[in-house]
C-alpha positions in Angstrom: 90.5 130.2 105.0 93.0 127.6 103.8 92.5 126.2 100.3 92.8 122.4 99.9 93.2 120.6 96.6 92.2 116.9 96.6 93.4 114.5 94.0 91.3 111.3 93.5 88.4 113.1 95.1 85.8 110.6 93.7 87.4 107.6 95.4 86.4 105.9 98.6 88.7 108.0 100.8 88.7 111.2 98.7 84.9 111.7 99.2 85.2 111.5 102.9 88.2 113.8 103.0 86.2 116.4 101.0 83.3 116.2 103.4 85.4 116.5 106.5 87.5 119.4 105.3 84.5 121.3 103.9 82.8 120.8 107.2 85.8 122.3 109.0 85.6 125.5 106.9 88.4 124.8 104.4 88.0 126.0 100.8 88.1 122.6 99.1 88.8 122.0 95.4 88.0 118.5 94.3 89.8 116.9 91.3 89.7 113.4 89.9 91.2 111.9 86.7 89.0 114.0 84.4 90.3 117.2 85.9 93.8 116.2 86.9 95.9 113.3 85.7 98.7 113.2 88.4 100.9 111.1 86.1 101.2 114.3 83.9 103.7 116.7 85.5 102.6 119.6 83.4 99.0 119.0 84.4 100.0 119.0 88.1 101.9 122.2 87.7 99.0 123.9 86.0 96.5 122.8 88.6 98.6 123.9 91.6 99.5 127.2 89.9 95.8 127.9 89.1 94.2 126.8 92.4 97.1 127.9 94.6 96.4 125.5 97.5 98.1 125.7 100.9 97.4 121.9 101.2 97.3 119.2 98.6 95.7 116.0 99.8 96.8 113.3 97.4 94.3 110.5 97.4 94.8 109.3 93.8 96.3 105.9 93.8 96.4 102.4 92.2 94.8 100.2 94.8 94.1 96.9 93.0 96.4 94.7 95.1 96.0 91.5 93.1 95.8 93.0 89.7 99.0 94.9 90.3 100.9 91.5 90.1 100.1 91.5 86.4 100.0 95.3 86.0 103.3 96.3 87.6 104.0 99.2 85.3 100.5 100.7 85.8 100.8 100.4 89.6 104.2 102.2 89.6 103.2 104.9 87.2 100.2 106.0 89.3 101.6 105.4 92.8 105.3 106.3 92.3 105.3 108.7 89.4 102.0 110.4 90.4 103.3 111.0 93.9 106.6 112.2 92.6 104.9 114.7 90.3 102.6 116.1 93.0 105.5 116.3 95.5 107.7 118.1 93.0 105.1 120.7 92.2 104.3 121.3 95.9 108.0 121.6 96.8 108.2 124.5 94.4 104.9 126.1 95.5 105.4 125.6 99.2 102.1 123.6 99.6 101.9 120.8 102.2 101.4 117.4 100.7 99.2 115.0 102.7 99.1 111.5 101.2 98.6 107.9 102.2 100.6 104.7 102.7 99.8 101.1 103.5 100.5 98.3 105.9 101.5 96.3 102.8 105.0 98.0 103.0 105.7 95.5 105.8 106.2 91.8 105.5 104.1 90.9 108.6 106.8 88.9 110.4 107.5 91.3 113.4 104.8 89.9 115.7 103.7 93.2 117.2 102.0 96.3 115.9 104.2 98.2 113.4 105.6 101.5 114.4 106.5 104.2 111.9 110.2 103.6 112.1 110.1 99.8 111.7 111.8 98.1 108.8 109.9 98.0 105.6 109.9 94.9 103.3 106.9 94.8 100.9 106.0 91.4 99.6 103.7 92.4 96.7 104.0 94.6 93.6 101.3 96.9 95.2 103.3 97.1 98.4 106.5 97.9 96.4 104.8 100.6 94.4 103.5 102.2 97.6 106.9 102.1 99.1 108.3 103.7 96.0 105.7 106.5 96.4 106.9 107.0 100.0 110.5 107.3 98.8 109.5 109.7 96.1 107.7 111.9 98.6 110.6 112.1 100.9 113.2 112.6 98.2 111.3 115.6 96.8 112.0 117.7 99.9 108.5 118.9 100.0 106.7 119.6 103.3 104.6 116.5 103.8 102.5 114.3 106.0 102.3 110.6 105.1 99.5 108.7 106.9 99.9 104.9 106.7 96.6 103.1 107.1 95.1 99.6 106.4 92.0 97.6 105.4 89.9 100.6 104.3 86.2 100.4 103.8 83.6 103.2 103.5 80.5 104.6 101.9 80.2 105.4 98.2 82.3 102.6 96.7 83.4 99.0 96.6 84.7 97.6 99.8 85.1 94.2 101.6 82.2 94.5 104.0 79.7 95.5 101.3 81.0 92.7 99.0 80.7 90.1 101.7 77.1 91.1 102.6 76.1 91.2 99.0 77.4 87.6 98.4 75.8 86.4 101.7 72.4 87.8 100.7 72.7 86.0 97.4 73.3 82.7 99.2 76.9 82.3 98.0 79.2 80.0 100.0 82.0 82.2 101.4 85.6 81.2 102.0 87.5 84.0 103.7 91.1 84.3 104.8 91.5 83.6 108.5 95.3 83.7 108.7 95.8 87.5 108.0 95.6 89.8 111.0 95.1 93.6 110.7 92.6 96.2 111.6 89.7 97.4 109.5 89.6 101.2 109.1 86.5 103.3 108.3 87.2 106.0 105.8 85.1 108.4 107.9 87.4 107.9 110.8 90.6 108.2 108.7 89.4 111.5 107.2 88.7 112.9 110.6 92.1 111.8 111.8 93.8 113.5 108.8 92.0 116.8 109.8 93.2 116.4 113.4 96.8 115.7 112.3 96.8 118.6 109.8 95.5 121.1 112.4 98.0 119.8 114.9 100.8 120.6 112.4 101.9 116.9 112.0 104.7 116.2 109.6 106.5 113.0 108.5 105.0 109.6 108.8 102.1 108.7 111.1 100.1 105.5 111.4 96.3 105.5 111.7 93.7 102.8 111.7 90.8 101.9 114.0 91.8 100.2 117.2 92.1 96.5 117.8 92.9 93.6 115.5 91.0 90.9 113.6 91.1 88.7 110.6 89.2 89.0 107.3 87.2 85.9 108.4 86.2 87.4 111.7 85.3 90.7 110.1 83.1 88.9 107.6 81.4 87.0 110.5 80.9 90.2 112.4 79.2 91.9 109.5 77.0 88.9 108.7 75.9 88.5 112.3 75.2 92.2 112.8 73.0 92.2 109.7 71.1 89.2 111.1 71.7 87.1 108.0 71.0 83.4 108.8 71.9 80.2 106.8 75.1 81.7 105.4 77.9 79.3 104.7 81.1 81.1 105.9 84.3 79.1 106.0 87.7 80.0 107.3 90.5 79.5 104.7 94.2 79.8 104.4 95.4 82.6 102.1 97.4 80.1 100.1 94.2 78.2 99.2 92.4 81.3 97.9 92.7 82.8 94.4 94.8 85.8 95.4 97.9 86.3 93.3 99.5 88.9 95.6 101.3 87.8 98.7 100.1 89.6 101.9 101.6 90.2 105.3 100.4 87.7 108.0 100.3 90.3 110.8 100.3 94.0 109.9 98.5 95.8 112.7 99.6 99.4 112.9 100.8 101.1 116.2 98.9 104.4 116.8 100.9 105.8 119.7 102.4 108.6 117.6 99.0 109.6 116.4 97.7 109.7 120.0 100.7 111.9 121.1 100.2 114.4 118.3 96.5 114.8 118.4 95.4 113.7 121.9 92.8 111.5 120.2 92.4 107.8 120.5 90.9 105.9 117.6 87.6 104.1 118.3 87.6 100.3 118.0 87.1 98.7 114.7 83.9 97.1 116.0 82.4 100.6 116.9 83.3 102.0 113.5 81.9 99.0 111.6 78.7 99.2 113.6 78.2 102.7 112.4 79.0 101.8 108.8 76.4 98.9 109.0 73.8 101.2 110.5 74.2 103.7 107.8 73.9 101.2 104.9 71.0 99.5 106.7 69.2 102.8 106.7 69.8 103.2 103.0 73.1 105.0 102.9 75.2 104.8 99.8 77.6 101.9 99.5 
């Protein structure tokens, strides 16, 4: 039985990773900030030395895209330094590091789905901090799997779909960006993909999201219509007219061909995944 150490295990993705790997028979050890501060190199060394994992799934990250514009130091400390520490300790112990990247390392000007080897050019502080984390991972020389993903939502935490539905039910008028194109990704599907990639022996950088593409506006409309909410004022808006400090890529869909080749699996469409998410929360599942 392989032992897996998860950082950021109480986060949106960490919770799903823990469920999926536990269900697959791994010996899963969950840590969050109270148990392991990844920005502390000594703490990382002690945790890995004590637990002795074969795999470290590093989910701890700074993810507040807009707040990062005014908290650059905090974003880089958690994303770059935290990843550098985890990678350095695992390079010495021989553990595999699995961690996560973002479509925000791209500038959105390519006009087609981004492949793993495409030129990176982040526009925001958040994107730059995540690119720095990627570089720290590679520079460490540790055995690693970096899964770039995008537009995450899931159970057990704050996410775009739940926020939109909450505001719609309150009768708030909604203005949502219609000029950004990407693909929503259900954390349940991402966690299952990570298990498949790990079991297939994948290394290096691999892209994963659900299949298809949409805008934030169309995603909001999809959720509102599926929940049968009527009388909702939902308006398309240009990103420049919304109160978002961080610049975002216009088109950042991820190409999943490498994932398909490695695993033999094809991601389900974002609509199918979102339907499942909505059915779970409609039945009283945790959001």
